[in-house]
TIVO-2410 file (N, C-alpha, C; in nm, 3 decimals):
# residues 152
REC num residu      c1      c2      c3 atome chaine
REC   1      M  11.610   9.615  11.911     N      A
REC   1      M  11.496   9.667  11.841    CA      A
REC   1      M  11.546   9.744  11.718     C      A
REC   2      A  11.494   9.712  11.603     N      A
REC   2      A  11.536   9.777  11.479    CA      A
REC   2      A  11.473   9.915  11.468     C      A
REC   3      S  11.551  10.007  11.419     N      A
REC   3      S  11.498  10.143  11.402    CA      A
REC   3      S  11.417  10.151  11.273     C      A
REC   4      I  11.335  10.255  11.265     N      A
REC   4      I  11.257  10.278  11.143    CA      A
REC   4      I  11.352  10.296  11.025     C      A
REC   5      A  11.460  10.369  11.046     N      A
REC   5      A  11.555  10.395  10.938    CA      A
REC   5      A  11.614  10.266  10.883     C      A
REC   6      S  11.637  10.166  10.969     N      A
REC   6      S  11.697  10.042  10.922    CA      A
REC   6      S  11.601   9.961  10.836     C      A
REC   7      K  11.472   9.991  10.840     N      A
REC   7      K  11.372   9.919  10.761    CA      A
REC   7      K  11.344   9.989  10.628     C      A
REC   8      R  11.403  10.102  10.604     N      A
REC   8      R  11.379  10.177  10.481    CA      A
REC   8      R  11.445  10.108  10.363     C      A
REC   9      I  11.376  10.112  10.252     N      A
REC   9      I  11.433  10.063  10.127    CA      A
REC   9      I  11.452  10.186  10.039     C      A
REC  10      L  11.576  10.218  10.010     N      A
REC  10      L  11.604  10.336   9.929    CA      A
REC  10      L  11.591  10.301   9.781     C      A
REC  11      R  11.521  10.387   9.710     N      A
REC  11      R  11.501  10.368   9.567    CA      A
REC  11      R  11.556  10.492   9.496     C      A
REC  12      P  11.629  10.472   9.389     N      A
REC  12      P  11.685  10.589   9.319    CA      A
REC  12      P  11.577  10.671   9.249     C      A
REC  13      S  11.592  10.800   9.254     N      A
REC  13      S  11.513  10.894   9.174    CA      A
REC  13      S  11.362  10.885   9.192     C      A
REC  14      I  11.316  10.859   9.309     N      A
REC  14      I  11.171  10.864   9.333    CA      A
REC  14      I  11.137  11.008   9.365     C      A
REC  15      R  11.040  11.061   9.294     N      A
REC  15      R  10.996  11.198   9.314    CA      A
REC  15      R  10.846  11.198   9.338     C      A
REC  16      P  10.797  11.291   9.418     N      A
REC  16      P  10.651  11.301   9.432    CA      A
REC  16      P  10.589  11.339   9.298     C      A
REC  17      T  10.469  11.288   9.272     N      A
REC  17      T  10.403  11.314   9.144    CA      A
REC  17      T  10.271  11.389   9.159     C      A
REC  18      F  10.211  11.386   9.276     N      A
REC  18      F  10.081  11.451   9.294    CA      A
REC  18      F  10.066  11.485   9.442     C      A
REC  19      L  10.018  11.606   9.469     N      A
REC  19      L   9.994  11.649   9.607    CA      A
REC  19      L   9.846  11.677   9.626     C      A
REC  20      H   9.793  11.630   9.737     N      A
REC  20      H   9.656  11.662   9.778    CA      A
REC  20      H   9.668  11.739   9.910     C      A
REC  21      L   9.621  11.863   9.911     N      A
REC  21      L   9.629  11.944  10.032    CA      A
REC  21      L   9.489  11.969  10.086     C      A
REC  22      Y   9.463  11.920  10.205     N      A
REC  22      Y   9.334  11.937  10.272    CA      A
REC  22      Y   9.347  12.055  10.368     C      A
REC  23      T   9.264  12.158  10.345     N      A
REC  23      T   9.273  12.279  10.425    CA      A
REC  23      T   9.133  12.330  10.460     C      A
REC  24      A   9.130  12.428  10.547     N      A
REC  24      A   9.006  12.496  10.582    CA      A
REC  24      A   9.028  12.646  10.564     C      A
REC  25      P   8.927  12.717  10.513     N      A
REC  25      P   8.944  12.860  10.483    CA      A
REC  25      P   8.985  12.947  10.602     C      A
REC  26      Y   8.936  12.918  10.720     N      A
REC  26      Y   8.962  13.005  10.835    CA      A
REC  26      Y   9.070  12.950  10.928     C      A
REC  27      S   9.148  12.857  10.879     N      A
REC  27      S   9.251  12.793  10.960    CA      A
REC  27      S   9.386  12.861  10.935     C      A
REC  28      G   9.444  12.917  11.042     N      A
REC  28      G   9.577  12.976  11.031    CA      A
REC  28      G   9.682  12.872  10.995     C      A
REC  29      C   9.666  12.752  11.048     N      A
REC  29      C   9.760  12.643  11.016    CA      A
REC  29      C   9.755  12.611  10.868     C      A
REC  30      S   9.633  12.604  10.814     N      A
REC  30      S   9.617  12.577  10.671    CA      A
REC  30      S   9.672  12.692  10.588     C      A
REC  31      A   9.649  12.814  10.635     N      A
REC  31      A   9.693  12.933  10.559    CA      A
REC  31      A   9.843  12.933  10.541     C      A
REC  32      R   9.919  12.898  10.644     N      A
REC  32      R  10.065  12.903  10.628    CA      A
REC  32      R  10.113  12.803  10.523     C      A
REC  33      V  10.044  12.691  10.509     N      A
REC  33      V  10.082  12.594  10.405    CA      A
REC  33      V  10.039  12.644  10.267     C      A
REC  34      R   9.919  12.700  10.256     N      A
REC  34      R   9.874  12.754  10.127    CA      A
REC  34      R   9.964  12.869  10.082     C      A
REC  35      I  10.004  12.955  10.175     N      A
REC  35      I  10.093  13.066  10.142    CA      A
REC  35      I  10.228  13.014  10.094     C      A
REC  36      T  10.282  12.915  10.163     N      A
REC  36      T  10.409  12.856  10.123    CA      A
REC  36      T  10.400  12.796   9.983     C      A
REC  37      A  10.293  12.722   9.956     N      A
REC  37      A  10.274  12.662   9.823    CA      A
REC  37      A  10.268  12.771   9.716     C      A
REC  38      A  10.201  12.881   9.746     N      A
REC  38      A  10.191  12.990   9.649    CA      A
REC  38      A  10.326  13.059   9.628     C      A
REC  39      L  10.398  13.088   9.737     N      A
REC  39      L  10.528  13.154   9.725    CA      A
REC  39      L  10.628  13.069   9.647     C      A
REC  40      K  10.621  12.939   9.667     N      A
REC  40      K  10.712  12.848   9.598    CA      A
REC  40      K  10.660  12.808   9.460     C      A
REC  41      K  10.539  12.854   9.426     N      A
REC  41      K  10.476  12.823   9.296    CA      A
REC  41      K  10.468  12.672   9.274     C      A
REC  42      I  10.437  12.600   9.381     N      A
REC  42      I  10.432  12.455   9.373    CA      A
REC  42      I  10.329  12.405   9.273     C      A
REC  43      P  10.209  12.465   9.266     N      A
REC  43      P  10.112  12.414   9.166    CA      A
REC  43      P  10.161  12.425   9.022     C      A
REC  44      E  10.261  12.508   8.995     N      A
REC  44      E  10.319  12.517   8.861    CA      A
REC  44      E  10.424  12.408   8.838     C      A
REC  45      K  10.470  12.344   8.945     N      A
REC  45      K  10.579  12.247   8.935    CA      A
REC  45      K  10.533  12.103   8.944     C      A
REC  46      I  10.415  12.081   9.002     N      A
REC  46      I  10.364  11.945   9.024    CA      A
REC  46      I  10.212  11.953   9.028     C      A
REC  47      K  10.148  11.843   8.994     N      A
REC  47      K  10.002  11.839   9.006    CA      A
REC  47      K   9.967  11.854   9.153     C      A
REC  48      M   9.878  11.947   9.181     N      A
REC  48      M   9.839  11.973   9.320    CA      A
REC  48      M   9.691  12.004   9.324     C      A
REC  49      E   9.622  11.935   9.411     N      A
REC  49      E   9.478  11.956   9.426    CA      A
REC  49      E   9.449  12.001   9.569     C      A
REC  50      Y   9.370  12.108   9.578     N      A
REC  50      Y   9.329  12.158   9.708    CA      A
REC  50      Y   9.191  12.101   9.741     C      A
REC  51      H   9.177  12.052   9.863     N      A
REC  51      H   9.050  11.999   9.911    CA      A
REC  51      H   9.007  12.085  10.029     C      A
REC  52      T   8.896  12.155  10.015     N      A
REC  52      T   8.848  12.241  10.122    CA      A
REC  52      T   8.761  12.159  10.216     C      A
REC  53      I   8.796  12.161  10.343     N      A
REC  53      I   8.723  12.089  10.447    CA      A
REC  53      I   8.640  12.191  10.525     C      A
REC  54      D   8.514  12.160  10.545     N      A
REC  54      D   8.424  12.247  10.623    CA      A
REC  54      D   8.448  12.220  10.772     C      A
REC  55      Y   8.546  12.290  10.826     N      A
REC  55      Y   8.584  12.270  10.966    CA      A
REC  55      Y   8.471  12.309  11.060     C      A
REC  56      R   8.411  12.425  11.033     N      A
REC  56      R   8.303  12.472  11.120    CA      A
REC  56      R   8.183  12.378  11.115     C      A
REC  57      G   8.164  12.311  11.002     N      A
REC  57      G   8.054  12.216  10.989    CA      A
REC  57      G   8.090  12.076  11.039     C      A
REC  58      G   8.213  12.058  11.084     N      A
REC  58      G   8.254  11.930  11.143    CA      A
REC  58      G   8.299  11.825  11.043     C      A
REC  59      E   8.325  11.864  10.918     N      A
REC  59      E   8.366  11.766  10.817    CA      A
REC  59      E   8.496  11.695  10.857     C      A
REC  60      H   8.582  11.763  10.932     N      A
REC  60      H   8.709  11.703  10.975    CA      A
REC  60      H   8.687  11.589  11.075     C      A
REC  61      Q   8.567  11.577  11.130     N      A
REC  61      Q   8.537  11.471  11.226    CA      A
REC  61      Q   8.464  11.353  11.161     C      A
REC  62      E   8.437  11.364  11.032     N      A
REC  62      E   8.368  11.256  10.962    CA      A
REC  62      E   8.465  11.140  10.938     C      A
REC  63      E   8.410  11.021  10.926     N      A
REC  63      E   8.490  10.899  10.915    CA      A
REC  63      E   8.589  10.903  10.798     C      A
REC  64      A   8.546  10.956  10.684     N      A
REC  64      A   8.635  10.959  10.566    CA      A
REC  64      A   8.761  11.041  10.595     C      A
REC  65      Y   8.745  11.156  10.659     N      A
REC  65      Y   8.861  11.239  10.690    CA      A
REC  65      Y   8.941  11.179  10.806     C      A
REC  66      K   8.872  11.119  10.901     N      A
REC  66      K   8.940  11.057  11.014    CA      A
REC  66      K   9.032  10.943  10.968     C      A
REC  67      K   8.993  10.872  10.861     N      A
REC  67      K   9.080  10.768  10.806    CA      A
REC  67      K   9.206  10.830  10.746     C      A
REC  68      L   9.192  10.947  10.689     N      A
REC  68      L   9.305  11.017  10.629    CA      A
REC  68      L   9.396  11.074  10.738     C      A
REC  69      N   9.336  11.134  10.839     N      A
REC  69      N   9.411  11.198  10.947    CA      A
REC  69      N   9.341  11.165  11.080     C      A
REC  70      P   9.387  11.063  11.150     N      A
REC  70      P   9.323  11.022  11.275    CA      A
REC  70      P   9.316  11.132  11.381     C      A
REC  71      N   9.405  11.232  11.371     N      A
REC  71      N   9.401  11.344  11.466    CA      A
REC  71      N   9.288  11.441  11.433     C      A
REC  72      M   9.230  11.427  11.314     N      A
REC  72      M   9.121  11.512  11.268    CA      A
REC  72      M   9.161  11.660  11.265     C      A
REC  73      S   9.288  11.685  11.239     N      A
REC  73      S   9.338  11.823  11.236    CA      A
REC  73      S   9.361  11.866  11.091     C      A
REC  74      L   9.380  11.994  11.074     N      A
REC  74      L   9.411  12.051  10.943    CA      A
REC  74      L   9.537  12.135  10.957     C      A
REC  75      P   9.618  12.142  10.857     N      A
REC  75      P   9.606  12.083  10.725    CA      A
REC  75      P   9.659  11.940  10.721     C      A
REC  76      T   9.632  11.874  10.610     N      A
REC  76      T   9.686  11.741  10.583    CA      A
REC  76      T   9.736  11.741  10.439     C      A
REC  77      L   9.856  11.689  10.420     N      A
REC  77      L   9.913  11.677  10.286    CA      A
REC  77      L   9.930  11.530  10.254     C      A
REC  78      V   9.872  11.487  10.142     N      A
REC  78      V   9.890  11.351  10.093    CA      A
REC  78      V   9.979  11.361   9.969     C      A
REC  79      V  10.090  11.289   9.974     N      A
REC  79      V  10.190  11.293   9.868    CA      A
REC  79      V  10.188  11.159   9.794     C      A
REC  80      E  10.160  11.164   9.665     N      A
REC  80      E  10.163  11.043   9.584    CA      A
REC  80      E  10.300  11.034   9.516     C      A
REC  81      Y  10.349  10.909   9.504     N      A
REC  81      Y  10.477  10.886   9.438    CA      A
REC  81      Y  10.472  10.748   9.371     C      A
REC  82      P  10.550  10.730   9.264     N      A
REC  82      P  10.549  10.602   9.195    CA      A
REC  82      P  10.632  10.498   9.270     C      A
REC  83      D  10.585  10.375   9.263     N      A
REC  83      D  10.660  10.262   9.319    CA      A
REC  83      D  10.642  10.147   9.221     C      A
REC  84      G  10.730  10.143   9.123     N      A
REC  84      G  10.716  10.043   9.017    CA      A
REC  84      G  10.591  10.074   8.936     C      A
REC  85      E  10.503   9.977   8.925     N      A
REC  85      E  10.378   9.993   8.850    CA      A
REC  85      E  10.270  10.060   8.934     C      A
REC  86      E  10.292  10.072   9.063     N      A
REC  86      E  10.190  10.124   9.154    CA      A
REC  86      E  10.216  10.270   9.191     C      A
REC  87      T  10.111  10.332   9.241     N      A
REC  87      T  10.123  10.465   9.302    CA      A
REC  87      T  10.098  10.448   9.451     C      A
REC  88      R  10.190  10.494   9.528     N      A
REC  88      R  10.177  10.488   9.674    CA      A
REC  88      R  10.164  10.630   9.727     C      A
REC  89      S  10.135  10.640   9.856     N      A
REC  89      S  10.124  10.774   9.913    CA      A
REC  89      S  10.171  10.774  10.058     C      A
REC  90      I  10.210  10.892  10.101     N      A
REC  90      I  10.237  10.916  10.242    CA      A
REC  90      I  10.148  11.033  10.283     C      A
REC  91      T  10.115  11.038  10.409     N      A
REC  91      T  10.033  11.146  10.462    CA      A
REC  91      T  10.113  11.222  10.566     C      A
REC  92      I  10.113  11.354  10.553     N      A
REC  92      I  10.185  11.440  10.647    CA      A
REC  92      I  10.083  11.533  10.711     C      A
REC  93      T  10.082  11.536  10.842     N      A
REC  93      T   9.993  11.626  10.914    CA      A
REC  93      T  10.079  11.726  10.992     C      A
REC  94      Q  10.016  11.829  11.040     N      A
REC  94      Q  10.080  11.938  11.115    CA      A
REC  94      Q  10.153  12.031  11.019     C      A
REC  95      S  10.118  12.156  11.026     N      A
REC  95      S  10.167  12.255  10.930    CA      A
REC  95      S  10.319  12.267  10.927     C      A
REC  96      L  10.385  12.264  11.041     N      A
REC  96      L  10.531  12.281  11.039    CA      A
REC  96      L  10.600  12.162  10.973     C      A
REC  97      A  10.548  12.042  10.993     N      A
REC  97      A  10.603  11.924  10.926    CA      A
REC  97      A  10.582  11.935  10.775     C      A
REC  98      I  10.466  11.984  10.735     N      A
REC  98      I  10.438  12.002  10.592    CA      A
REC  98      I  10.530  12.109  10.533     C      A
REC  99      L  10.550  12.219  10.605     N      A
REC  99      L  10.639  12.325  10.556    CA      A
REC  99      L  10.781  12.272  10.537     C      A
REC 100      D  10.828  12.192  10.631     N      A
REC 100      D  10.962  12.135  10.621    CA      A
REC 100      D  10.971  12.044  10.498     C      A
REC 101      W  10.869  11.962  10.477     N      A
REC 101      W  10.867  11.872  10.362    CA      A
REC 101      W  10.868  11.953  10.232     C      A
REC 102      L  10.785  12.057  10.223     N      A
REC 102      L  10.779  12.140  10.102    CA      A
REC 102      L  10.913  12.209  10.076     C      A
REC 103      E  10.978  12.256  10.181     N      A
REC 103      E  11.107  12.324  10.165    CA      A
REC 103      E  11.212  12.227  10.110     C      A
REC 104      H  11.206  12.102  10.155     N      A
REC 104      H  11.302  12.002  10.106    CA      A
REC 104      H  11.280  11.970   9.958     C      A
REC 105      W  11.156  11.940   9.922     N      A
REC 105      W  11.127  11.894   9.786    CA      A
REC 105      W  11.116  12.007   9.684     C      A
REC 106      F  11.088  12.127   9.730     N      A
REC 106      F  11.075  12.243   9.641    CA      A
REC 106      F  11.163  12.355   9.697     C      A
REC 107      P  11.296  12.339   9.682     N      A
REC 107      P  11.388  12.432   9.748    CA      A
REC 107      P  11.393  12.573   9.689     C      A
REC 108      E  11.339  12.592   9.570     N      A
REC 108      E  11.341  12.724   9.507    CA      A
REC 108      E  11.201  12.780   9.492     C      A
REC 109      P  11.178  12.901   9.529     N      A
REC 109      P  11.268  12.986   9.606    CA      A
REC 109      P  11.277  12.938   9.751     C      A
REC 110      A  11.394  12.951   9.806     N      A
REC 110      A  11.415  12.909   9.945    CA      A
REC 110      A  11.343  13.004  10.040     C      A
REC 111      L  11.270  12.948  10.132     N      A
REC 111      L  11.204  13.028  10.234    CA      A
REC 111      L  11.280  13.025  10.366     C      A
REC 112      L  11.378  12.937  10.374     N      A
REC 112      L  11.465  12.929  10.491    CA      A
REC 112      L  11.607  12.966  10.448     C      A
REC 113      P  11.681  13.034  10.533     N      A
REC 113      P  11.820  13.064  10.498    CA      A
REC 113      P  11.902  12.936  10.492     C      A
REC 114      S  11.999  12.934  10.404     N      A
REC 114      S  12.084  12.816  10.394    CA      A
REC 114      S  12.178  12.809  10.514     C      A
REC 115      V  12.228  12.691  10.538     N      A
REC 115      V  12.320  12.669  10.649    CA      A
REC 115      V  12.458  12.641  10.591     C      A
REC 116      N  12.554  12.718  10.635     N      A
REC 116      N  12.693  12.697  10.599    CA      A
REC 116      N  12.759  12.631  10.720     C      A
REC 117      E  12.809  12.511  10.700     N      A
REC 117      E  12.866  12.436  10.813    CA      A
REC 117      E  12.983  12.508  10.879     C      A
REC 118      E  13.045  12.602  10.808     N      A
REC 118      E  13.159  12.674  10.863    CA      A
REC 118      E  13.120  12.809  10.921     C      A
REC 119      D  12.990  12.839  10.922     N      A
REC 119      D  12.943  12.970  10.970    CA      A
REC 119      D  12.833  12.952  11.074     C      A
REC 120      P  12.869  12.950  11.202     N      A
REC 120      P  12.768  12.931  11.307    CA      A
REC 120      P  12.656  13.034  11.302     C      A
REC 121      A  12.682  13.154  11.251     N      A
REC 121      A  12.576  13.254  11.241    CA      A
REC 121      A  12.465  13.205  11.148     C      A
REC 122      S  12.501  13.129  11.044     N      A
REC 122      S  12.399  13.076  10.954    CA      A
REC 122      S  12.314  12.970  11.024     C      A
REC 123      W  12.375  12.897  11.117     N      A
REC 123      W  12.297  12.799  11.194    CA      A
REC 123      W  12.192  12.872  11.275     C      A
REC 124      A  12.237  12.982  11.338     N      A
REC 124      A  12.147  13.061  11.423    CA      A
REC 124      A  12.035  13.125  11.340     C      A
REC 125      D  12.068  13.173  11.220     N      A
REC 125      D  11.965  13.235  11.135    CA      A
REC 125      D  11.852  13.137  11.106     C      A
REC 126      R  11.889  13.017  11.068     N      A
REC 126      R  11.787  12.917  11.036    CA      A
REC 126      R  11.709  12.877  11.162     C      A
REC 127      A  11.778  12.863  11.272     N      A
REC 127      A  11.711  12.829  11.398    CA      A
REC 127      A  11.612  12.937  11.439     C      A
REC 128      R  11.647  13.064  11.417     N      A
REC 128      R  11.556  13.174  11.453    CA      A
REC 128      R  11.424  13.164  11.376     C      A
REC 129      I  11.431  13.124  11.250     N      A
REC 129      I  11.309  13.107  11.170    CA      A
REC 129      I  11.220  13.000  11.234     C      A
REC 130      W  11.279  12.886  11.271     N      A
REC 130      W  11.202  12.778  11.334    CA      A
REC 130      W  11.152  12.819  11.472     C      A
REC 131      E  11.231  12.899  11.544     N      A
REC 131      E  11.184  12.949  11.673    CA      A
REC 131      E  11.058  13.034  11.657     C      A
REC 132      L  11.060  13.124  11.559     N      A
REC 132      L  10.944  13.210  11.535    CA      A
REC 132      L  10.823  13.128  11.490     C      A
REC 133      A  10.845  13.036  11.397     N      A
REC 133      A  10.735  12.951  11.350    CA      A
REC 133      A  10.678  12.868  11.465     C      A
REC 134      S  10.764  12.815  11.549     N      A
REC 134      S  10.718  12.736  11.664    CA      A
REC 134      S  10.646  12.823  11.766     C      A
REC 135      L  10.693  12.945  11.786     N      A
REC 135      L  10.626  13.037  11.877    CA      A
REC 135      L  10.481  13.059  11.834     C      A
REC 136      V  10.462  13.085  11.705     N      A
REC 136      V  10.326  13.106  11.654    CA      A
REC 136      V  10.245  12.978  11.665     C      A
REC 137      A  10.301  12.866  11.616     N      A
REC 137      A  10.226  12.741  11.609    CA      A
REC 137      A  10.198  12.679  11.746     C      A
REC 138      C  10.291  12.695  11.839     N      A
REC 138      C  10.279  12.624  11.967    CA      A
REC 138      C  10.235  12.712  12.084     C      A
REC 139      D  10.267  12.840  12.081     N      A
REC 139      D  10.238  12.926  12.195    CA      A
REC 139      D  10.128  13.028  12.170     C      A
REC 140      I  10.131  13.093  12.055     N      A
REC 140      I  10.033  13.199  12.028    CA      A
REC 140      I   9.902  13.143  11.976     C      A
REC 141      Q   9.909  13.053  11.881     N      A
REC 141      Q   9.788  13.005  11.815    CA      A
REC 141      Q   9.701  12.913  11.901     C      A
REC 142      P   9.755  12.821  11.980     N      A
REC 142      P   9.668  12.729  12.054    CA      A
REC 142      P   9.560  12.794  12.140     C      A
REC 143      P   9.586  12.904  12.210     N      A
REC 143      P   9.477  12.962  12.290    CA      A
REC 143      P   9.356  13.007  12.208     C      A
REC 144      Q   9.375  13.034  12.080     N      A
REC 144      Q   9.262  13.076  11.999    CA      A
REC 144      Q   9.204  12.961  11.917     C      A
REC 145      S   9.254  12.840  11.938     N      A
REC 145      S   9.209  12.725  11.861    CA      A
REC 145      S   9.071  12.679  11.903     C      A
REC 146      T   8.992  12.640  11.803     N      A
REC 146      T   8.860  12.583  11.832    CA      A
REC 146      T   8.871  12.438  11.877     C      A
REC 147      R   8.989  12.380  11.870     N      A
REC 147      R   9.008  12.241  11.916    CA      A
REC 147      R   9.015  12.234  12.068     C      A
REC 148      I   9.043  12.346  12.132     N      A
REC 148      I   9.053  12.349  12.277    CA      A
REC 148      I   8.919  12.394  12.332     C      A
REC 149      P   8.852  12.309  12.409     N      A
REC 149      P   8.720  12.349  12.461    CA      A
REC 149      P   8.731  12.464  12.560     C      A
REC 150      E   8.632  12.551  12.555     N      A
REC 150      E   8.629  12.664  12.648    CA      A
REC 150      E   8.588  12.614  12.787     C      A
REC 151      E   8.645  12.676  12.889     N      A
REC 151      E   8.608  12.641  13.025    CA      A
REC 151      E   8.477  12.709  13.061     C      A
REC 152      D   8.399  12.643  13.143     N      A
REC 152      D   8.271  12.702  13.189    CA      A
REC 152      D   8.294  12.800  13.300     C      A
***
């Protein structure tokens, strides 16, 4: 069975050209992505459009958004990039995946400590950041999520 990586076609110097960020005003997951974009000044570096989704009104469950993100979750980042004469896009869901993508493509200012291969303490420093982010995203935030139905 061929891996996904073996099917990739590498193209030199492809850079994202436009970002569409779908968020909701009262979403903590959306907030962490909006805060990261602001701290990194991403809208000053690339065309970026914010799309506000009415989560409380159920807009995230409408067919148009469901086509964009079948999980119907927020936030969602759509990244446009050139491919010859065409513009293609990828869609990234889940805030931590989006944060990782933003850190890679917009490394300045760095929000994660750098890793020095000769310094295990630097490995631990970076891991601690992901541990804290995962604690919030996976353990603290889910109990307060409106996606989890309340028990009767």
